[in-house]
Structures are given as C-alpha cells and as structure tokens.
C-alpha positions in Angstrom: -3.9 25.6 29.1 -2.0 22.3 27.7 -4.0 20.5 25.2 -2.9 17.0 25.6 -1.2 16.0 22.2 -2.6 12.4 20.0 0.2 9.7 20.6 2.1 9.0 17.4 2.3 6.2 15.4 4.4 6.3 12.0 4.0 2.7 9.8 6.7 1.9 7.8 5.9 -0.1 4.9 4.4 -0.4 1.0 2.0 -2.4 -0.9 -1.4 -4.0 0.0 -0.7 -4.8 3.7 0.0 -1.0 4.2 -3.1 0.3 3.4 -5.2 -2.7 5.1 -3.6 -1.7 8.0 -4.0 2.1 7.6 -7.9 1.8 7.4 -8.1 0.1 10.5 -5.8 2.5 12.5 -7.5 5.8 11.3 -10.7 5.0 13.2 -8.9 6.2 16.4 -6.9 9.1 18.3 -3.8 8.7 17.1 -1.7 11.2 14.8 -0.9 8.8 11.8 2.6 8.8 9.7 2.9 6.4 6.5 6.0 6.1 5.2 6.0 4.5 2.0 8.3 3.1 -0.3 9.3 4.7 -3.7 11.1 1.5 -5.4 8.1 0.4 -7.2 9.0 -0.3 -10.8 5.9 -2.6 -12.4 2.6 -1.8 -13.9 1.1 1.7 -14.4 3.7 2.9 -11.4 6.5 1.4 -13.5 5.7 3.4 -16.6 4.9 6.5 -15.2 8.2 6.5 -13.4 10.2 6.0 -16.6 8.0 8.4 -19.0 7.7 11.5 -16.6 10.7 10.6 -14.3 9.1 10.9 -10.6 9.0 8.4 -8.1 6.2 5.6 -8.4 3.1 6.6 -7.6 1.3 3.6 -7.3 1.8 2.5 -3.4 1.2 6.1 -2.4 -2.1 6.1 -3.7 -3.8 3.4 -1.8 -2.2 5.0 1.6 -3.9 8.0 0.1 -7.1 6.3 -0.5 -6.6 4.5 2.9 -6.3 7.1 4.9 -8.6 9.2 3.2 -12.2 10.8 4.5 -14.5 11.0 1.3 -17.5 9.6 -1.0 -17.2 6.2 -1.7 -17.8 7.8 -5.4 -14.5 9.7 -5.1 -12.2 6.8 -4.0 -13.7 4.9 -6.3 -12.7 7.1 -9.0 -9.1 7.5 -7.5 -8.8 4.0 -7.7 -10.2 3.4 -10.9 -7.8 1.6 -13.6 -8.3 1.8 -17.5 -8.6 -1.2 -19.4 -8.6 0.9 -22.9 -6.4 2.5 -25.3 -3.7 4.4 -24.4 -4.4 4.5 -20.8 -5.2 1.1 -20.5 -3.8 -0.1 -17.6 -3.2 3.2 -15.4 -5.3 4.0 -12.7 -6.6 7.8 -12.3 -5.1 8.2 -9.3 -1.5 7.6 -10.1 -2.3 9.9 -13.3 -3.3 12.4 -10.9 -0.6 12.4 -8.6 2.0 12.4 -11.6 -0.2 15.6 -13.0 0.1 17.1 -9.6 4.1 16.4 -9.2 4.1 17.9 -13.1 2.3 21.4 -11.3 4.4 21.9 -8.2 7.4 20.4 -9.7 7.8 18.0 -6.8 6.3 14.5 -5.7 6.4 15.1 -1.9 4.2 18.6 -2.6 2.2 16.7 -5.2 1.4 14.0 -2.4 0.8 16.8 0.5 -2.1 18.5 -1.9 -3.8 15.2 -2.9 -3.8 14.8 0.8 -6.0 17.9 1.1 -8.3 16.9 -1.8 -9.2 13.5 -0.3 -8.9 14.9 3.4 -6.4 12.4 4.5 -6.3 11.6 8.1 -3.0 11.5 8.9 0.4 12.1 6.8 2.1 10.2 3.9 5.5 10.6 3.2 7.6 8.9 0.3 10.5 7.1 1.7 12.4 9.4 -0.8 11.6 12.0 -3.0 12.8 10.5 -5.8 13.2 7.3 -7.2 15.4 4.6 -6.0 16.3 1.0 -7.8 16.1 -1.9 -5.4 18.4 -5.1 -6.1 19.2 -8.2 -4.4 21.5 -10.4 -4.1 21.1 -13.8 -3.6 22.8 -16.5 -1.9 25.1 -17.7 -5.1 26.6 -14.0 -5.5 23.8 -13.0 -8.4 22.2 -9.8 -8.6 18.6 -8.8 -9.8 17.5 -5.5 -10.6 14.3 -4.0 -10.1 11.8 -4.3 -7.4 9.2 -6.0 -10.1 12.0 -9.0 -11.0 12.5 -9.9 -7.3 10.3 -12.5 -6.6 10.7 -14.3 -9.7 14.0 -15.6 -9.0 12.8 -18.2 -6.7 16.2 -18.3 -4.3 17.4 -16.9 -0.9 17.7 -13.7 -1.3 20.7 -12.9 1.4 19.8 -8.9 1.0 18.4 -5.8 -1.0 20.0 -2.5 -1.4 19.6 0.6 -2.8 20.8 3.0 -5.9 21.8 5.7 -5.8 23.1 4.2 -1.9 23.4 8.0 -0.8 19.6 9.2 -1.3 18.2 11.5 0.8 15.0 11.5 2.9 13.0 14.0 3.5 13.6 15.9 6.2 9.9 15.5 7.4 9.8 11.7 7.1 13.5 11.6 10.0 11.5 14.0 11.9 7.8 12.2 11.7 10.8 8.9 13.1 12.3 10.7 16.0 8.9 12.0 17.5 7.1 8.9 17.1 5.8 7.1 20.0 5.2 4.2 18.2 7.2 2.7 15.3 5.2 -0.1 13.2 7.0 -1.9 10.3 4.7 -4.3 8.0 2.3 -5.8 7.0 3.9 -6.5 3.9 6.6 -7.9 1.4 9.8 -8.2 3.9 12.2 -7.9 0.7 10.2 -5.2 -1.7 8.1 -3.1 0.8 9.7 -3.0 4.0 13.6 -3.3 3.3 13.4 -0.8 0.8 12.5 2.1 3.3 14.9 0.8 6.3 17.9 1.4 3.4 17.3 4.9 3.0 20.4 5.1 4.9 19.5 7.6 7.0 16.2 6.3 7.5 17.3 3.6 9.0 19.9 5.5 11.3 17.0 7.1 12.7 14.9 4.1 13.7 18.0 2.4 15.6 18.1 5.6 17.0 14.3 6.4 17.8 13.0 6.1 21.6 9.7 4.5 20.1 8.6 1.0 20.9 9.4 -1.0 17.4 6.9 -3.5 16.6 7.2 -5.6 13.5 3.3 -7.1 12.1 4.5 -10.4 10.7 2.7 -11.6 8.0 0.1 -14.5 8.1 1.6 -16.4 4.7 5.0 -16.8 3.3 5.8 -15.4 -0.3 7.0 -17.3 -3.2 10.2 -15.9 -4.0 10.9 -13.9 -1.3 10.2 -15.8 2.1 9.8 -19.3 1.2 10.0 -21.4 4.3 10.4 -18.6 6.6 9.4 -18.8 9.7 8.2 -15.9 12.3 11.6 -15.6 13.4 13.5 -15.5 10.2 11.3 -12.9 8.8 13.0 -10.4 12.1 16.3 -11.9 11.7 16.2 -10.3 7.9 15.2 -7.1 8.7 18.2 -7.4 11.9 20.4 -8.7 9.3 20.3 -5.6 7.1 19.9 -2.8 10.0 21.3 -4.1 13.2 18.8 -5.5 16.3 16.1 -2.9 16.0 12.8 -4.7 16.6 11.5 -5.3 20.2 7.9 -7.1 19.5 6.3 -8.3 17.0 2.7 -9.4 16.0 2.0 -12.8 15.1 -1.4 -14.9 13.7 -2.0 -17.8 15.6 -5.0 -18.3 14.2 -6.0 -21.6 11.4 -6.5 -21.3 8.2 -9.5 -23.4 6.3 -7.9 -26.1 4.7 -9.3 -25.5 1.1 -7.1 -22.2 1.2 -4.1 -23.7 2.3 -4.2 -26.1 -0.6 -5.0 -23.1 -2.9 -2.0 -21.2 -1.5 0.4 -24.1 -2.0 -0.2 -23.4 -5.5 1.3 -20.6 -5.4 4.6 -21.5 -3.4 2.9 -20.2 -0.3 2.4 -21.7 3.2 1.3 -19.9 6.8 3.7 -18.7 8.7 4.8 -20.4 12.0 5.6 -18.6 15.2 8.9 -20.3 16.7 8.3 -18.5 20.1 11.3 -19.8 21.7 13.8 -18.8 19.4 12.1 -15.2 19.2 12.4 -14.9 23.1 15.7 -16.2 22.4 16.0 -12.8 20.4 14.4 -10.5 23.7 11.7 -10.3 21.2 8.2 -9.8 23.0 5.5 -11.7 21.1 2.1 -10.9 20.6 -0.1 -13.8 19.3 -3.6 -13.7 18.4 -6.5 -14.5 15.6 -5.6 -12.3 13.1 -6.7 -13.5 9.6 -9.8 -12.9 8.1 -10.4 -14.3 4.5 -12.0 -12.3 1.7 -12.5 -13.6 -1.5 -11.0 -16.4 -0.9 -7.8 -14.5 -0.1 -6.1 -14.7 3.5 -5.4 -11.1 4.8 -5.0 -9.6 8.0 -8.0 -8.5 10.3 -7.6 -4.5 10.2 -10.0 -4.3 13.0 -8.1 -6.6 15.7 -4.6 -5.5 14.7 -4.9 -1.8 14.9 -6.6 -2.5 18.2 -3.6 -4.7 19.3 -1.2 -1.3 17.6 -3.5 1.1 19.9 -2.9 -0.9 22.6 0.3 -0.8 22.7 0.4 3.0 23.2 
C-alpha cells in the first residue's frame, strides 16, 4: 500500500528570522528541513568557535529550539544565558552543542543527537560541517573579514564570499535541496544570514539545479550596514548577483507600521521595505503581498502564523 509522503519544505537562513518562521511552520503536516549558516563569529558562538575549533552553535541552537517539542522549562534551560563568572555570556544550549561535538567528534552528529533530546520536528543541517569565515567586499574595493564586523562599516556591500572557498557541504544537505518541493530563503539578514549558505559552492549549485519552487521571504525593515535604502527588488537582485537568477516568488509585507515604531527604527537607520511591484514583475517574479507584521516589545517581526500559512499554501 502506498503511503502519501508529506510535502518537503527546505528553509535556508540563520538568525532570528529563521527561528520565528519555523515556529509557525512546525504545526503543519510538512517535512521540514532547516539549512543554517555557520559563519557567525560574535558573542558566545564566536568564543566557542575559537576556543574549541568547532562551527558556531548559536544559530543552530535557536533553530533546534524553534522546532523542538519539549516542556517550556527545558526550552528555557537550553536558551539560558549565564550572566556571571567564566561562563558569562554563554547560552547553555551552545555549551551542550559544544560538549556533544566533543563527544561525537563531529558537529553534524552533535546536532543529530541534540535533535533527539529536544524532540525536534524536522531536520536541522549546518551549511557546512566546519567553520567558515565570511568576508564582504564594498563598493570601494575594501574587504572586511568576520560576520559580526560586516554590518558596522555602513557602506554599500558589493559582494560577500567565504574562506575556505572550497568548503564541502554535507551530502545530506545537498540531498534535501534536490528533493525539496519548496525552497524558502529568509527572512533574515541578507548578507550575513542567507547568502553565507548560498556561497558554499555546491549548495549554490544545488539550489540553481533544484526543481522546487524558490521563494524569498523579504524582510519587513531594511538593516543598517547591510540593506539601507533597499527596496524589495534590491534584495532579490543581490541574491541573483551572487548566484544567478533563481528566485521565482517573493513574499512581501504590505501592511503599515505605526509611526512611533518607524521613528524608533529610524534612529537605527532602518526603514520599512518598499514593495516595488513593477520592477519585480519585470524580473519575472511572482509577488505575494499581505499584512505580515506584528509588533512584540516594540520590535517589528513577521507574523509567523500568517507567513507559515502562505508558505504552506504554495505547496
């Protein structure tokens, strides 16, 4: 007897945006895989990366928690950040992933074992099984090294690239991309969360060759030091400049944001992303617009419930 397989959705990214989206999607009957950047070099992740010579665990930790099905107390424990002593600044989940990497001798196996502990719905795969260093080249030719330093230059980024430039992705990661029914990019920092995954050469090639529909979830706000002044089409153009044309659908917020929040974001040199529908259509991209924002603690976020529902409908 044939069993009907769940549709496969693969989400590529990192940072807070990826975790927010996954919390909404895990409630749907889909086969979920998250491919997570390993270019982070700041904070607790950066310290563990340098001290233990392992890939940075922070983004992976957040994604594991977002997809986990455990008691709230276990989640709180995994996300707990120490504030005193030698451990100050470290999240317990980062230390557990570092410990599991020591035990298993391998970051990917550490994630696999942690996924069992946290009862994760779906698969979490690192973009590479080793640390990579992200570099940004600016319009004037200057190169800045290190993911955490890139947003502070405050000038237009020409391109980002990785070293080592021949880093090998996991066979599992390439396999998931090939089998996907829907490939989703974002939401998240364009140059420091999404593109580092695609700059792993074989991942980029697999994405270009994949038969899946390829959807970009556009950020609601521009990001200081990365996408200042970018319209929706500029985000897609940056992706295409790095990899060649591959996005066929974009999801963009068209809801308004309260004036008081816009003023607060202005202080951070961040403005609402404008959906320039005509240029997107000229790029042969299907545009899906909806009211996709919610406001939590004066922070503008994607409405994960609505966004998940739109993505599921595309399957």
